N, C-alpha and C positions, 0 to 999 in steps of 0.2 A: 486293808492294805496299809502298811506303815510307810511314812515318807521320812527320809533322812534329813537331817538338818541342812545338808548341802543341796539336796533336791528342792527343798523349800525355799532356800535363798535364790536359786535360779528362777523358780516359778514366780516369786515375788518381783524379782528384777524384771522379768518379762512383762508382768502386768504393769509395772511402772512405766516401762519404755513404750509398751502398746498403748497405754493411756495417754501418753504425750504425743503419740503419732499424729493426732489431730492438729497439733500446733506445729510440729516439725515436718510433717510430710502430708500426702494426700490420704484421705480417709475413705474407704469403700463403704457405702451405705446400701442397704437393701431398698427395694422400691417402696416398702412401708415406711422406711426411715427418712426418705428424701423429702424435702419441703415441697408443697404444692406451688407451682408457678402459674401466674395468670397471664393469658394472652388475649388481646394485646395488653401490655403492661399498664397498670393503673398510673395515670399522671396526676400529680397533685393539682387541684383546682387553681392554685396561685400560678402554676406554670402554664396551664391550658391556654390562658389569654395571649401568651407570648409566642405560641406556635403558629406560624403563618398558615393561613387557610389555602388549600390548593385552588388554582385558577381553573375554572372550567372551560372547556373548549367552546368557542362561540357557536351559536346555532348557525346553520347555513344562511338564513335570511339576514343575519347581522353582518355577514361578510360581503354582502352586496353593496358596491359603491356606485357612483353615477356612471363610471365607465362600464362596469358589468351590466347595469340596467340598460344602457344604450346598446350594447352588444346583443343582449337578450331580446331586446325589442326590435332592432333592425336587422339582426343576423339572418333570420329566416327569409328576408326579402332580398338578400344579396346572392347573386348567382355566379357560377363560373361559366365563361363562354370560350368554347373551343372552335377555332375557325381554321379552315384550310383553303388553300388556293393552289392552282396549278400554274407553274411558270416554265417557260421554255428557255433552254440554254444551249447555245450552239458551241461546239468545241472549237477552240482557237489554237493557233500556233504561238510560239514564244513572242512573236511580234504583234499579237493580237488579231491576226487575220483569220477569217473562217478556214479551218483546217481542211475539211473535206472539199470545199469549193476549189481549193488549189489543184485538185486532181480530177474532180468529177463535174466542175462547173455548176450550172443550174440544176443538174440531176444529182446533186449531193444528197445524201441521207438527210431526212428531216431532223430538225433540232431535237435535242433530248428534252424530255418533260419530266419534271419532278414536282413533288407536292411539298409545299411549305405549310407547316402547322404552327399555330400560335395560340396562346392562352391569355385571357384577360378576365375582367370582372365586369359586373353590371348590377343594376338593381331594378326592382319591379315598381312601376309607377301606378298601375291599376290592377285590380283583382282579376280582370279578364285577360291579362297577359301582355300588357305593354311594358317594355323594357327600354332602358337607356344605357348607353356605354360610350366609349371613345370610337371615333371613326377609324383610327389606325388599327384598332383591335380587329375590325372586321373588313379591313381593306382588301378588295378583290374577291370578296365572298358574297354569294347571294344567299346561302344558308349557313347556319352554324348549329352547334350542339350546345343547348343550355342545360346546365346541371343545377338543380335546386339544392338547398341545404339538406332536405329530407332524403336525398339520393336519387330522386327521379331525373331522368334524362329526357329532354324534349327537343324536338326540331324547332329551330327558330328561323324566321324569315326576316332578312335585312330589308326593312321598309325603305330606308334611305340613310345616307351619310353625308354630312357636311364637312368638307375638308377645311373650309375657312375657320370654323370654331372647333373642329375635331370632336363633333358630336354625331352619334349614330342612333337610329331607332330600330328596335327589334320587336317582333310580335311572335308569341307562342300561343298555341291553342290550349288553353286551360281556364279553369274557373276557380273562384274563391281562393285566390293566391294571396299570400301575405304582402303587404305593401309598406313603403317607407313613408314618413311624413316630411314634407318639405319645409325648410326654415327660410331664413332671410340672411343672405350673405352681406347685404349692404349695411346691417347693423353690427357686423363684427368689429372686434377691437383687438389690435395686436396684443398678444400676451394671454388671451383667453384660451381655454382648452380646445383641442382639436383631436378627433378620434377618427381613424381610418380603418375601414373593413374591406377586405378583398382576398384575393387568392395568389399572393406573391410566390413565385417560384413553384407554383403548383400546389402550394399548401393552403387548402381550402378554408375559407372563413377565419382568416387570421386578423387579430385585432391588434392595432398599435396606437399609441397615444403620444401627444406632444402639445404644442401650442400653435396658435396662428402667428407666424413670424412677422408677416407684413401683408399689406393689401395693395392692389393696383399695380402689380408688376406688369410692365409692358411685354409684348411678345418679343421684342429685341432683347430685353433683359433676360428673359427666360431661355433665349436661344432658338426660338421658332418664329422668325420674322414673318413668315407667310401666314400666320394666324392673326385673327382679329379678336383677341381676348385680353381682358384685364384680369390677370391671374391672382389668386390667393396663394400666398407662400406659407408653408408649414414645415415644421421639423418632425412631425409624425412620420415614422419610417414608412416610405413608399418604395417598393421594389418591383422589378419586372413581374407582371401579372396583377399588380394592383390597379393598372390602368382601367378606367371605366367604373371602379368602385366608388362608394360614397365617402365624402368627408363629412363628419357630424360635428355639431356643437355639443355642449355639455348636457343638453336636453334630449340628445338622441335625434335631432332634426338634420336632415341633409342640407348642407350649405354649399356643397361643391362636388365636382367630380374629379377624383385624382387622375392626373393625366400625364404630367411631364416631369422628367428627372434630368437634370443637367449632369453631364459626365463628370465635370469638374466640381460639382457641388458636394460638400461634406454633410450629408444628412439632411439636405433640403429638398422638398418636393413642391409641386405646384398643382393647383386645382382650378377648374373652370367654375366661376360662380354659378349657383344653381338657377338664378334668374335667366342667365344667358342660355343655359343648357335646356331649361324647360321651355323657353320660347322657341328655340330652334327645334326641339323634339316635337312640339305641337305642330309646327309647319311640316315636318317630315311625315308625321302621321297623317296629316290632312291632305297633302299634295305631293309628298315624296321628294321635295326639294326645298331649298331655302334661298330666298332673294335678299341679299344684303345691300343696304343702302351704300352708295359710293359717291364721293365728292371728287377724288382725283388730286389730292395734294400730298406731298411728302413733307413731314414735320419733324422737328427735333425739340427736345426740352432745353430751354435756355438756362445758361449759367454764365458767370462772369468769365470763365475760361473760353467758352464758345464764343461769346460776344467778342472778346479781344481777337480771337482767331479769325472770325469773319471780317471784322473791321480792318485787320491788318493785311488781309488777302487782297492783293491788287486786282485779281480777277473776279472778286465778288460783285455781284450785281446790285448789292444794297449794302446799307450801313445800319447798324443797330443803335438804339439809344437806351434800351432796356436790357437787363440781364436776367429777367424773369419772365416765365410764360412759355407759350408754344409758338415757335416761329415756323413759318411756311418757307421752305427752301426750294421747293419745285413744284410746278403745276403740270399735270398730265394734259397734253394737247387734246383739244376737243372734248375735254371732260366737263362735267357740270361745274366745277370750280373755275375752269377757264372761261366758260360762258357767263358766269356770275361776276367775273372781274377780280378774282383773287390775283395777288401779285407776290412774287418772292420777297421776303422781308416783312410781310404782314405778321403781326403778333396777334394770335387768336385769344380773345378775352372771354367770349362766351358763345355758346351754341344752344340755340333753341331757348334762349332766356336763362340758361344755367351757366354760372361762372366756371371756367376751366383753368387748371394750372398745369396740367401734364398732358402729354400726347394720349395717354390712356383715358383721360377724361373726355377728350375730343372724340376718340373712337367710340367710347360708350355712348355719348349723346348722339352721334351720327347713327349708330347702330339702332338706337331707339326711334329714330325718325322713320317716315314713310316715304317709299319710293314715289316720285312724281309730285310730291306735295312741298310747298315752299318751307325752307328752313332758314331761320334768321341767324346769321353769324356776325358777331361784332368783332372787328380787328382794329389794332392800333397800327397806323401806317405812318412812319416817322414819328410825329408828335400829334397826329390827328386821329380821331376816332371815326371809323368808317363802318356803315352798316351794309352788309351784303346779303342778298336773298338768293339762295341756291336751291335747285330741285334735284335731290339725289336721284341717281339712276341705279339699276341693279349692278351689283359688283361683277365686273368681268372676270370670272374664275380662271379662264385661260390666259390671263394677262401675265 
């Protein structure tokens, strides 16, 4: 076949343009013509050192800190306590008078009864089922339901409750139970770690953390003047349902029982020192009640403002020469203090040989004394030191 000069020119032009398409446009290659690609791409050795190495996820054991260790160790010994009590309520009219008695007299229908339910926390002291919690958690109940962390529900018997310290003892029938380790609250330092475990708002085994905010808070300061406890203050979150649960130190040892929340406090809670709670619990388990030593004095912490207020009061029975210490402002008639010769205006300096500076210190030393045995109290009366010997009596709970 012959090709004309014109056809040959067109063909050569196509070859020239087609040959330059690799520069001017995209070129389609067959699979045999495509260069082989390596995956992953080869990185030059000089650049490999500059590539950051991926950070591996930490092993579970390396994520454990002292808080998690404490929770793992103590958590199984923290229980939930569900208590119920029956209360009677008689219907009244808008003036507060019994409604039915206005019409039926003494033959009025009986008062309505309803059941109040409450939830709190507690912890196991012994493997045979001795528990401790707050008295207000089990108030009005003889039996309670105790739920362990493993889900078991057991009937608990309220062995005794002490309203003065807000401590209660419960016994459940079980063996080989996990227990807590008791620590020492007297060695606490404000600012050290505090861990709370309990069942706030029904959320079982909740762990919160904070610090020990202060020590030696008096019952009046906490807002429970009827109690005889020198409270630990903490900012570890304590909510309804935490009552009766343990307050731990950084070693996972129980240093207190979470108990009180002031309505006007912003994130502050209070706990009963474990020494007080353990001593009360032992008496409750052994005899079902607690006898508290009682002197019969009303005291106040002195300061310059209180000193001036007392000295400027024309009705005051005494004058003060010091603005520090614990001043006696009232003596209960026929009380051990009255019989020992205490007087209003006495400034207590020591109790049982131990120096005191606050009313909480006096309460603590009196609580440690023994009923019926002589307790030596040194007071400053005007400018003279006086030694008084008093025999504490059992605290009159109904006073």
